[in-house]
C-alpha positions in Angstrom: 16.2 -9.8 -14.0 15.3 -6.4 -11.7 14.7 -7.4 -8.0 11.5 -7.2 -5.6 11.7 -5.0 -2.6 9.5 -7.4 -0.7 9.3 -6.4 2.5 10.8 -3.8 5.1 11.6 -5.1 8.8 12.0 -3.6 11.9 13.8 -4.7 15.0 11.8 -5.0 18.2 12.4 -5.9 21.8 8.3 -6.8 22.2 7.3 -7.8 18.2 3.6 -7.6 19.1 3.5 -4.2 20.4 5.3 -2.9 17.8 2.8 -4.8 15.4 -0.4 -3.4 16.6 1.5 0.2 16.9 2.0 -0.9 12.4 -1.0 -3.1 12.0 -3.6 0.1 13.4 -1.7 3.2 11.8 -1.8 1.7 8.6 -4.7 -0.5 8.3 -2.3 -2.9 7.6 -3.2 -6.9 8.1 -1.4 -9.7 9.2 0.0 -12.9 7.7 -2.2 -15.9 8.3 -0.9 -17.4 12.0 0.3 -14.3 12.5 -3.1 -13.2 13.7 -2.9 -12.0 17.4 -4.7 -14.8 19.6 -6.7 -14.3 22.2 -7.2 -13.5 26.0 -4.5 -15.5 27.5 -3.5 -17.7 24.9 -0.2 -18.3 24.0 1.6 -15.9 20.6 4.3 -18.2 19.5 4.5 -16.0 16.7 5.0 -12.7 18.8 8.8 -13.8 20.3 10.5 -14.6 16.7 8.7 -12.7 13.6 5.4 -11.3 12.4 4.5 -9.8 8.5 2.1 -7.3 8.2 1.1 -7.0 4.5 -1.4 -4.4 2.9 -4.9 -5.2 0.9 -3.5 -4.6 -2.0 -0.4 -6.7 -2.0 1.6 -3.9 -1.7 5.0 -4.3 0.2 5.5 -6.3 3.8 6.1 -4.7 7.3 7.9 -7.4 9.3 9.0 -7.8 12.5 12.0 -9.5 14.7 12.7 -9.9 17.6 16.0 -8.9 19.4 17.7 -9.1 22.8 17.9 -5.4 23.2 17.5 -2.2 20.9 18.9 1.3 21.8 16.2 4.0 20.8 17.6 6.3 17.9 18.6 9.8 19.3 18.3 11.5 16.1 18.4 14.1 15.4 20.6 14.6 18.9 22.5 12.8 20.4 25.2 8.9 20.0 22.3 7.1 18.7 21.7 8.0 14.8 18.6 6.5 12.8 19.8 3.7 10.4 16.7 3.3 8.7 13.0 6.0 8.7 9.6 5.6 7.2 8.1 8.0 4.9 4.3 8.1 5.1 2.5 10.9 2.8 -1.1 12.3 2.9 -2.1 14.6 0.7 -4.0 17.4 2.1 -3.1 19.6 5.4 -5.9 18.7 7.0 -5.6 14.9 6.4 -2.5 15.5 7.9 -3.9 16.6 11.2 -6.2 14.1 11.3 -2.8 11.5 11.4 -0.9 13.2 13.8 -3.3 12.8 16.2 -4.3 9.2 14.6 -0.3 8.9 15.2 0.1 10.2 19.2 -3.3 8.4 20.2 -1.3 5.0 19.0 0.9 5.8 20.7 4.2 7.4 19.0 5.8 10.0 20.4 7.2 13.3 18.4 10.8 14.0 18.1 10.3 17.4 15.6 7.4 19.2 14.1 8.1 21.3 10.7 4.5 21.4 10.5 4.5 25.4 9.0 6.6 24.4 6.6 5.5 26.3 3.8 7.0 23.4 1.1 6.8 20.1 3.0 4.3 20.4 5.9 6.0 17.3 8.1 5.9 15.2 11.6 8.5 13.1 13.0 7.9 10.7 14.7 9.4 7.5 17.0 7.3 4.8 17.5 7.1 2.7 19.8 10.3 0.9 19.8 11.8 4.4 19.5 12.0 3.7 15.3 11.3 7.3 13.9 8.7 7.7 10.9 7.2 11.0 8.8 4.4 11.6 8.0 4.1 14.9 6.1 2.4 16.6 2.8 3.2 15.3 -0.7 1.6 16.8 -3.7 3.2 14.5 -6.1 
């Protein structure tokens, strides 16, 4: 009986902010009960664990609260990345659009390989400092 990958879990000191970033970036929805509360209302789930799901029922992203999270200093520095997400698009035009969108949502560019003729690529840090890539993939 094979194992099934259920979700990828990202640690953060502010899980609601990180979940909102990925909800917008990847067009995901909250698991029932994890939705953002109305302004001024308490956020009981936003202080522990949140789950985002795709409309297709595929892999989920979950967010777990931690007290301290040293930001990865990859590609240089003392704190290596321990995991990163690869996100792909089908064309350079799509890469351009998603690049601007990622930056507008709060991503920080940490590596620019846009001019790579084989695989145009950007590497970002999300609001919690986790690296992720967006690149053109033809397959």
